C-alpha positions in Angstrom: 15.1 14.0 -21.4 18.2 12.0 -21.8 19.9 12.1 -25.2 20.3 8.3 -24.9 16.9 6.7 -24.3 18.6 3.6 -23.0 21.4 5.2 -21.1 21.9 5.2 -17.3 19.3 6.9 -15.2 20.7 10.1 -13.6 20.1 9.5 -9.9 20.2 11.7 -6.8 20.0 10.7 -3.2 18.6 12.3 0.0 20.0 10.9 3.2 22.5 8.1 3.3 25.6 10.1 4.2 28.5 9.2 6.5 27.7 6.4 8.9 24.4 5.5 7.3 23.8 1.8 6.6 20.9 1.9 4.2 22.3 4.6 1.9 25.3 2.5 1.0 23.0 -0.5 0.3 20.9 1.6 -2.1 24.1 2.9 -3.9 25.5 -0.6 -4.3 22.1 -1.9 -5.6 21.8 1.0 -8.1 25.3 0.2 -9.5 25.0 -3.6 -9.8 23.3 -3.6 -13.2 24.9 -0.4 -14.5 21.5 1.2 -14.8 22.1 4.4 -12.8 24.7 7.1 -12.3 24.7 8.9 -9.0 25.3 12.6 -9.8 23.8 14.6 -6.9 22.9 14.4 -3.3 21.6 16.1 -0.1 23.2 13.3 2.0 22.7 14.7 5.5 20.6 17.3 7.3 23.9 18.7 8.6 25.3 20.9 5.7 29.0 20.1 6.5 28.4 16.4 6.7 26.4 16.6 3.5 29.3 18.2 1.7 31.9 15.8 3.2 29.7 12.8 2.3 29.4 13.9 -1.3 33.1 14.4 -1.6 33.7 10.9 -0.4 31.5 9.6 -3.2 33.2 11.8 -5.8 30.2 14.0 -6.5 30.6 17.4 -8.1 30.8 19.9 -5.2 28.2 22.0 -6.9 25.8 19.1 -6.7 26.3 18.4 -3.0 23.4 20.2 -1.5 22.7 21.4 2.0 19.0 20.7 1.9 16.6 18.5 -0.2 14.6 21.6 -1.1 17.7 23.3 -2.6 18.5 20.0 -4.4 15.0 19.6 -5.9 14.9 23.1 -7.3 18.4 23.2 -8.6 18.3 19.7 -10.3 14.9 20.4 -11.9 16.4 23.6 -13.5 19.4 21.7 -15.0 19.4 20.3 -18.5 21.3 17.3 -17.1 19.4 17.2 -13.8 18.5 14.0 -12.0 15.7 11.9 -13.4 15.1 10.0 -10.1 15.8 10.5 -6.4 16.5 7.8 -3.9 15.1 8.7 -0.4 17.0 6.9 2.4 16.1 9.1 5.4 14.3 8.2 8.6 10.6 7.5 8.1 9.3 11.0 9.1 11.2 12.6 6.2 9.9 10.4 3.4 6.8 12.3 2.6 8.1 15.9 2.6 11.1 14.9 0.5 9.1 12.8 -1.9 6.5 15.6 -2.4 9.2 18.1 -3.2 10.8 16.0 -5.9 7.5 14.9 -7.4 6.5 18.6 -7.6 9.8 19.2 -9.4 8.9 16.5 -12.0 11.4 13.9 -10.7 10.7 10.2 -10.2 11.0 8.8 -6.6 12.5 5.7 -5.3 11.8 5.5 -1.5 12.8 3.2 1.3 10.1 1.6 3.4 7.8 2.1 5.2 6.1 4.7 3.0 5.8 7.4 5.8 5.5 7.7 9.5 1.7 8.2 9.6 -1.2 7.0 7.5 -2.4 10.6 7.0 1.0 11.5 5.5 0.8 8.4 3.3 -2.6 9.4 1.9 -1.4 12.9 1.2 1.7 11.5 -0.6 -0.5 9.1 -2.7 -2.4 12.2 -4.0 0.9 13.9 -4.8 2.0 10.9 -6.7 -1.2 10.7 -8.7 -1.1 14.5 -9.5 2.6 14.3 -10.6 2.3 11.6 -13.1 5.8 10.4 -12.0 6.9 6.9 -11.0 7.0 6.1 -7.3 8.9 3.0 -6.3 9.0 1.6 -2.8 12.1 -0.6 -2.0 10.5 -3.7 -0.4 13.7 -5.5 -1.5 12.6 -9.0 -0.5 10.0 -9.0 -3.3 13.0 -8.8 -5.7 14.4 -12.3 -4.8 14.1 -14.7 -7.7 12.5 -17.5 -5.6 10.0 -15.1 -4.3 9.1 -14.2 -7.9 8.8 -17.9 -8.6 6.6 -18.5 -5.5 4.3 -15.6 -6.7 4.1 -17.1 -10.2 3.3 -20.6 -8.8 0.5 -19.2 -6.6 -1.0 -17.2 -9.5 -0.9 -20.3 -11.7 -3.0 -22.2 -9.2 -0.3 -24.7 -8.2 -1.3 -24.5 -4.6 -5.0 -24.6 -5.3 -7.3 -22.5 -3.2 -5.2 -20.6 -0.6 -6.0 -21.3 3.0 -3.1 -20.1 5.2 -0.3 -17.5 5.0 2.3 -17.4 7.7 4.8 -14.6 7.9 7.7 -14.3 10.4 10.5 -11.7 10.7 12.6 -12.1 13.9 15.8 -10.2 15.0 17.6 -9.8 18.3 19.5 -6.6 17.9 17.2 -4.5 20.1 17.0 -7.1 23.0 18.7 -4.4 25.2 18.1 -0.6 25.2 20.6 0.0 22.4 19.0 3.4 21.7 20.4 4.7 25.0 24.0 3.9 24.0 24.3 6.4 21.1 23.6 3.9 18.4 22.1 6.0 15.5 20.2 3.2 13.9 18.5 2.2 17.1 17.9 5.8 18.2 15.7 6.9 15.3 13.9 3.5 15.0 12.7 3.7 18.6 11.8 7.4 18.5 8.1 7.7 17.5 8.7 11.3 16.2 10.9 9.8 13.5 9.8 6.2 13.1 6.1 6.8 13.6 3.9 5.1 16.2 4.9 1.7 15.1 8.4 0.4 16.0 9.0 -3.3 15.1 5.6 -3.4 13.2 6.8 -0.6 10.9 10.5 -1.5 10.6 10.3 -5.2 9.8 6.6 -6.2 10.3 5.7 -4.4 7.1 8.4 -6.4 5.2 6.8 -9.6 6.3 3.3 -8.3 5.5 4.2 -7.0 2.1 5.9 -10.3 1.2 2.9 -12.4 2.2 0.6 -10.2 0.2 3.0 -10.0 -2.8 3.3 -13.8 -3.1 -0.3 -14.8 -2.2 -2.0 -12.0 -4.1 -4.4 -11.7 -1.1 -5.7 -8.5 0.5 -6.1 -8.4 4.3 -9.5 -7.5 5.5 -9.2 -7.5 9.3 -6.4 -8.0 11.9 -6.2 -8.8 15.6 -2.9 -7.6 16.9 -0.9 -7.6 20.2 2.0 -5.1 20.1 4.4 -5.2 23.0 7.4 -3.1 24.3 9.4 -5.6 26.3 12.5 -3.3 26.9 11.7 -1.0 29.9 11.2 2.6 28.8 11.0 1.8 25.0 8.5 4.1 23.4 7.5 1.8 20.5 6.7 -1.9 20.1 9.6 -4.4 19.8 7.5 -7.5 19.4 4.3 -8.1 17.4 1.8 -10.9 17.1 -1.0 -10.6 14.5 -3.8 -12.7 13.2 -5.2 -11.8 9.8 -8.4 -12.5 7.9 -8.0 -12.1 4.1 -10.6 -11.3 1.6 -11.9 -14.6 0.2 -11.6 -16.6 3.5 -7.9 -17.3 3.9 -6.3 -16.8 7.3 -2.9 -15.5 8.2 -0.5 -15.2 11.1 2.4 -12.7 11.4 5.1 -12.6 14.1 7.8 -9.9 14.1 10.3 -9.4 16.8 13.5 -7.4 17.4 14.0 -9.0 20.9 14.3 -12.7 20.0 17.9 -13.8 20.9 19.4 -16.1 18.3 17.7 -14.5 15.3 19.6 -12.2 13.0 17.3 -11.6 10.0 15.0 -14.6 10.1 12.4 -13.7 7.5 10.2 -16.7 6.7 7.1 -17.1 4.5 4.8 -20.1 4.3 1.8 -20.3 2.0 -0.7 -23.3 2.0 -3.5 -24.2 -0.3 -5.7 -27.2 -0.7 -3.3 -28.7 -3.2 0.1 -27.9 -1.7 2.4 -25.6 0.2 5.5 -23.4 -0.2 8.1 -22.4 2.3 10.9 -19.8 1.9 13.6 -18.5 4.3 15.4 -15.3 3.6 18.7 -16.5 5.1 18.7 -19.3 2.4 17.0 -17.2 -0.3 18.0 -19.4 -3.3 15.9 -22.2 -2.1 12.1 -22.7 -2.2 10.4 -25.7 -0.7 7.4 -27.0 -2.5 5.2 -29.8 -1.2 2.3 -31.1 -3.4 -0.3 -32.6 -1.0 0.3 -36.3 -0.4 3.7 -36.2 -2.1 7.3 -35.8 -1.0 8.7 -32.3 -0.3 10.6 -30.9 -3.2 13.5 -28.4 -3.1 13.4 -25.9 -5.9 16.6 -23.8 -6.4 17.2 -20.5 -8.2 18.3 -21.3 -11.7 17.9 -25.0 -11.2 15.5 -27.5 -12.7 11.9 -26.3 -12.4 12.9 -22.6 -12.4 10.1 -20.4 -13.8 10.3 -17.5 -16.2 9.5 -15.0 -13.4 12.6 -16.2 -11.5 14.8 -16.4 -14.5 14.2 -12.8 -15.6 15.6 -11.5 -12.3 18.5 -14.1 -12.0 22.0 -12.8 -12.6 24.4 -15.6 -11.9 24.4 -19.4 -12.6 22.8 -21.8 -10.2 24.9 -22.6 -7.2 26.4 -19.1 -7.0 24.4 -17.4 -4.2 22.3 -14.3 -4.8 20.9 -12.4 -1.9 20.1 -9.2 -0.1 22.0 -6.7 -2.3 20.7 -8.3 -5.5 17.2 -8.2 -4.2 17.5 -4.4 -3.8 19.2 -4.3 -7.2 16.2 -6.1 -8.8 13.9 -3.3 -7.6 16.3 -0.7 -8.9 16.6 -2.4 -12.3 12.8 -2.8 -12.6 12.5 1.0 -11.8 15.2 1.8 -14.3 13.3 -0.1 -17.0 10.2 1.8 -16.2 12.0 5.2 -16.2 13.7 4.5 -19.5 10.4 3.6 -21.0 8.9 6.8 -19.6 11.6 8.9 -21.4 9.8 8.3 -24.6 6.3 8.0 -23.3 6.1 4.2 -23.4 4.7 1.8 -20.9 7.1 -0.4 -18.8 8.2 -3.6 -20.5 6.2 -6.8 -19.9 7.1 -8.5 -16.6 8.5 -5.4 -14.9 7.2 -5.5 -11.3 8.0 -3.3 -8.3 6.2 -2.2 -5.1 4.6 1.2 -5.6 2.5 3.8 -3.9 -0.4 1.3 -3.4 1.9 -1.1 -1.6 3.1 1.7 0.6 -0.5 2.7 1.4 -1.4 -0.9 2.2 1.5 -1.2 4.6 0.6 2.0 6.4 -3.0 0.9 6.7 -1.8 -2.4 8.1 0.4 -0.6 10.7 -2.4 1.7 11.7 -4.9 -1.2 12.0 -2.5 -3.2 14.2 -1.9 -0.3 16.5 -5.6 0.4 16.9 -6.3 -3.3 17.5 -3.6 -3.6 20.1 -4.7 -0.4 21.9 -8.2 -1.8 22.0 -7.1 -5.0 23.8 -6.8 -7.2 20.7 -10.0 -6.3 18.9 -10.6 -7.4 15.3 -10.0 -4.3 13.3 -10.6 -3.5 9.6 -7.5 -2.7 7.6 -9.3 -0.5 5.1 
């Protein structure tokens, strides 16, 4: 236990070494609010790269580990050992790394999706339950202030009875066979042994799905999916079209693509009820369009007039100064830090603390599995649970 119950969380990291994109994102996010201190790492599966990566970050050489197994055992034995580990490896390594640290009594902050298979996800969920430790999944888009505002508005009944949820996430970076050029990010994301059976559906489709469920509060019952690999020779899907039926009667549509030229990170969410609608675009994240039925469309802005408490508590800078991708990640990290600090003294997390957890991860993996089954069966309606 930390001597200072409100001091920074001692953080370790697995993966995210030299040349890794997402590791740097997580490190920046953890630093933004001063809530963490990175003190240890197993930053690469290559021992030499792991040591070199740790040296670049100024870590104590004795705490730059050659493997995650060594790190979990050594840090658990230290009086000043890490309290939480950030897992930023390819998908197939999430479960074994998380289980090792949970067994060592260390909280886990894990990149999405939860695992590469539903079976591994279910086993991990049991490990989380048995450990009594916190498990946080970094679906960072749920950390945006205007997404928090949208969620609060839906929960308050502002839109009335929900009817439609539309989710889109389009990119173009895999329009060609980039995986055959030596690109590391493309290579593991299109390798089913590392990414899992889902390609686009697991990489970005789960982001869109989680965002739709997070804001609407709805749970998907069945899906009808069409997963396509447009690039010749690609072993996983690169374009996804899904129809959804939610519990309670609402309907949904999800389109995710990594072969849509002209799209960079075009994540869009629309939610419609019988009293009004909301529309949000990730590339303009500080704005939320709200349209009461029969009235003019209204532009709500982060920190502006009409801002709700849910948005204000995760807003860092004044209105008009943009907040975005890194701050969304940082919100998840800050919420996790608040929960970890509370756990130091056996307290519950403060009111309002919200972050995706193991159930969100399981929901995402069940969604991926159901979509794959539906597509393989020619577009049959398939139960998510």
